[in-house]
RODO-2510 file (C-alpha; in nm, 4 decimals, decimal comma):
residues 185
     n   res          X          Y          Z
     1     m    -2,5144     0,8130    -4,5277
     2     d    -2,4879     1,1037    -4,7057
     3     p    -2,7087     1,4134    -4,5844
     4     s    -2,8337     1,5029    -4,9128
     5     d    -3,0232     1,1184    -4,8550
     6     v    -3,2775     1,2779    -4,6130
     7     d    -3,5168     1,4450    -4,8746
     8     g    -3,5675     1,7969    -4,6706
     9     d    -3,5693     1,6271    -4,2740
    10     l    -3,2178     1,8017    -4,1893
    11     a    -3,2582     2,1869    -4,1473
    12     e    -2,8741     2,2226    -4,1369
    13     i    -2,5274     2,0218    -4,1007
    14     l    -2,3735     2,1835    -3,7819
    15     i    -2,0469     1,9727    -3,7887
    16     t    -1,8620     1,8392    -4,1191
    17     r    -1,7330     1,5018    -4,0647
    18     e    -1,4308     1,6017    -4,1733
    19     a    -1,4285     1,8223    -3,8395
    20     i    -1,5505     1,5425    -3,6407
    21     d    -1,2675     1,3451    -3,7258
    22     a    -1,0452     1,6080    -3,7058
    23     r    -1,1306     1,7154    -3,3471
    24     l    -1,1343     1,3265    -3,2759
    25     r    -0,7224     1,3174    -3,3707
    26     e    -0,7160     1,5938    -3,1399
    27     i    -0,8499     1,4209    -2,8342
    28     a    -0,6968     1,0912    -2,9155
    29     a    -0,3613     1,2200    -2,9230
    30     q    -0,4394     1,3691    -2,5800
    31     i    -0,6130     1,0808    -2,4740
    32     d    -0,2802     0,9129    -2,5069
    33     v    -0,0832     1,1245    -2,3229
    34     d    -0,2841     1,1094    -2,0472
    35     y    -0,2777     0,7424    -2,0000
    36     a     0,0384     0,6576    -2,1193
    37     g     0,1796     0,3143    -1,9177
    38     r    -0,2166     0,2419    -1,8284
    39     d    -0,5135    -0,0110    -1,8176
    40     l    -0,7166     0,1721    -2,0386
    41     l    -1,1161     0,0280    -2,0880
    42     l    -1,3401     0,2634    -2,2934
    43     v    -1,6908     0,2386    -2,1737
    44     g    -1,9247     0,3060    -2,4848
    45     v    -2,2873     0,4487    -2,3946
    46     l    -2,5172     0,2198    -2,6332
    47     k    -2,6647     0,2762    -2,9146
    48     g    -2,5407     0,6718    -2,9985
    49     a    -2,1849     0,6282    -2,8995
    50     v    -2,0837     0,3385    -3,1514
    51     m    -1,9638     0,5936    -3,4421
    52     v    -1,7317     0,8152    -3,1803
    53     m    -1,6160     0,5138    -2,9945
    54     a    -1,5177     0,2792    -3,3095
    55     d    -1,3536     0,5810    -3,4718
    56     l    -1,1984     0,6747    -3,1490
    57     s    -1,0609     0,3666    -3,0399
    58     r    -0,8953     0,3164    -3,3811
    59     l    -0,7335     0,6390    -3,3730
    60     l    -0,5480     0,5811    -3,0546
    61     a    -0,1820     0,4099    -2,9607
    62     t    -0,2736     0,3500    -2,6072
    63     p    -0,3551    -0,0062    -2,5361
    64     l    -0,7351    -0,0550    -2,4342
    65     a    -1,0160    -0,2688    -2,3981
    66     l    -1,3525    -0,2159    -2,5008
    67     d    -1,6802    -0,2634    -2,3130
    68     w    -2,0706    -0,1455    -2,3609
    69     m    -2,3463     0,0052    -2,1525
    70     a    -2,7037     0,0628    -2,2569
    71     i    -2,9122     0,2994    -2,0374
    72     s    -3,1925     0,4586    -2,1526
    73     s    -3,4087     0,7736    -2,0287
    74     y    -3,5697     0,8336    -2,3237
    75     g    -3,9137     0,6850    -2,4984
    76     s    -3,9524     0,7240    -2,8541
    77     g    -4,0027     1,0848    -2,8765
    78     a    -3,7647     1,3616    -2,8853
    79     s    -3,7889     1,4235    -2,4738
    80     s    -3,6362     1,2261    -2,1283
    81     s    -3,8740     1,0121    -1,9718
    82     g    -3,6853     1,0832    -1,6610
    83     i    -3,6349     0,7272    -1,5367
    84     v    -3,3180     0,5546    -1,6064
    85     r    -3,2778     0,2211    -1,6825
    86     i    -2,9914    -0,0491    -1,7445
    87     l    -3,0313    -0,2320    -2,0604
    88     k    -2,6900    -0,3878    -2,1035
    89     d    -2,4394    -0,4071    -1,8104
    90     l    -2,0608    -0,4368    -1,8489
    91     d    -1,9373    -0,7423    -1,9343
    92     s    -1,5602    -0,6044    -1,7959
    93     e    -1,4619    -0,5904    -1,4154
    94     i    -1,3876    -0,2145    -1,3364
    95     s    -1,2673    -0,2095    -1,0185
    96     g    -0,8808    -0,1335    -1,0200
    97     r    -0,9137     0,0237    -1,3569
    98     d    -0,8812     0,3541    -1,5540
    99     v    -1,2309     0,4188    -1,7031
   100     l    -1,2999     0,6589    -1,9571
   101     v    -1,6760     0,6595    -2,0531
   102     v    -1,7539     0,7519    -2,4106
   103     e    -2,0601     0,9653    -2,4808
   104     d    -2,1821     1,0883    -2,8205
   105     i    -2,3920     1,3987    -2,6845
   106     i    -2,4608     1,5263    -2,3362
   107     d    -2,7918     1,7197    -2,3481
   108     s    -2,9386     1,7703    -1,9780
   109     g    -2,6667     1,5181    -1,8560
   110     l    -2,9118     1,3453    -1,5804
   111     t    -2,8393     1,0266    -1,7617
   112     l    -2,4778     1,0684    -1,7523
   113     e    -2,4634     1,1862    -1,3754
   114     w    -2,6227     0,8458    -1,3265
   115     l    -2,3904     0,6124    -1,4806
   116     i    -2,1094     0,8498    -1,3670
   117     r    -2,2792     0,7417    -0,9961
   118     t    -2,3271     0,3987    -1,0530
   119     l    -2,0374     0,3349    -1,2223
   120     g    -1,8165     0,5250    -0,9341
   121     k    -1,9607     0,2521    -0,6584
   122     r    -1,7440    -0,0093    -0,8458
   123     g    -1,4254     0,0641    -0,7449
   124     a    -1,2410     0,1956    -1,0894
   125     a    -0,9197     0,3727    -1,0213
   126     s    -1,0316     0,6390    -1,2342
   127     l    -1,3323     0,7432    -1,4091
   128     r    -1,3217     1,0210    -1,6653
   129     v    -1,6179     1,1209    -1,9701
   130     m    -1,5115     1,2034    -2,3088
   131     t    -1,7996     1,3196    -2,5059
   132     l    -1,8156     1,4205    -2,8936
   133     l    -2,1325     1,7076    -2,8313
   134     r    -2,2043     1,8718    -2,5185
   135     k    -2,5417     2,1374    -2,5354
   136     p    -2,4114     2,3785    -2,2496
   137     e    -2,7557     2,5741    -2,2542
   138     s    -2,9398     2,2424    -2,1614
   139     v    -2,7091     2,1182    -1,8826
   140     r    -2,8591     2,0867    -1,6006
   141     n    -2,5733     1,9638    -1,3135
   142     e    -2,1659     2,0155    -1,2901
   143     i    -2,0672     1,6951    -1,4846
   144     e    -1,6850     1,7337    -1,5515
   145     v    -1,5923     1,6315    -1,9318
   146     h    -1,2408     1,5695    -2,0070
   147     y    -1,2270     1,5029    -2,3309
   148     l    -1,4906     1,7343    -2,5398
   149     g    -1,5592     1,7351    -2,9369
   150     f    -1,7794     2,0279    -2,9700
   151     d    -2,0553     2,2520    -2,7896
   152     i    -2,3819     2,3087    -2,9832
   153     p    -2,6984     2,5138    -2,9491
   154     d    -2,9948     2,3534    -2,7697
   155     d    -3,1311     2,1944    -3,1204
   156     f    -3,2292     1,8692    -3,1808
   157     v    -2,9520     1,7107    -3,3698
   158     v    -2,8831     1,3675    -3,5394
   159     g    -2,6193     1,1983    -3,7543
   160     y    -2,2917     1,0168    -3,6578
   161     g    -2,4682     0,7698    -3,4096
   162     l    -2,7326     1,0479    -3,2981
   163     d    -3,1023     0,9226    -3,4026
   164     f    -3,4649     1,0408    -3,4185
   165     d    -3,6759     0,7074    -3,3495
   166     e    -3,3503     0,4929    -3,4691
   167     r    -3,3489     0,6752    -3,8107
   168     f    -3,0472     0,8860    -3,9158
   169     r    -2,7757     0,7388    -3,7166
   170     n    -2,5486     0,6345    -4,0270
   171     l    -2,5480     1,0657    -4,1653
   172     n    -2,1700     1,1153    -4,1951
   173     c    -2,2085     1,4660    -3,9767
   174     i    -2,4235     1,6291    -3,7352
   175     a    -2,7112     1,8014    -3,8246
   176     r    -3,0410     1,9726    -3,6936
   177     l    -3,3069     1,7828    -3,7486
   178     a    -3,6006     1,9999    -3,9160
   179     p    -3,8926     2,0548    -3,6642
   180     h    -4,1685     1,9241    -3,8876
   181     v    -3,9795     1,5572    -3,8139
   182     y    -4,0206     1,5635    -3,4404
   183     e    -4,3118     1,8168    -3,3764
   184     g    -4,5924     1,6175    -3,2031
   185     s    -4,3554     1,3447    -3,0298
***
């Protein structure tokens, strides 16, 4: 979906598709070096990480497996409910494996902190985090991010997997959502 198709719902484009592609190529090259000869499992966090994980995995030369978790701390609005729920757990056993959690965005970091703590109890050989986006002004904890796409301002963003009420995920860029779309949520 092109940003011109959303009729004023976007305030501005923050990161173009070309910039995303270039940064993912750089990250994939580093992951290939870091995980050479290892048994890598990419764990995507549904639904937002679908685009990131699909594109990143195709750029990797390292043999890998893919799995998905769905966790939620958001309702239908723009702010976290504060309660984390597993909606879909992993199908793969992670004990003894190198696990790379692939995220779309780290906002407060509270949900990701919970996920890392939960996965850490399952005996992975290593557990690292890759995220396309991070809002450093919003992060409330010390999550170590091993592979970072972009730091962005503390704005409501959509596109490339990120949504507002399930809309805008298929934008081919990252854009700041116009306030009139989410005000009152």
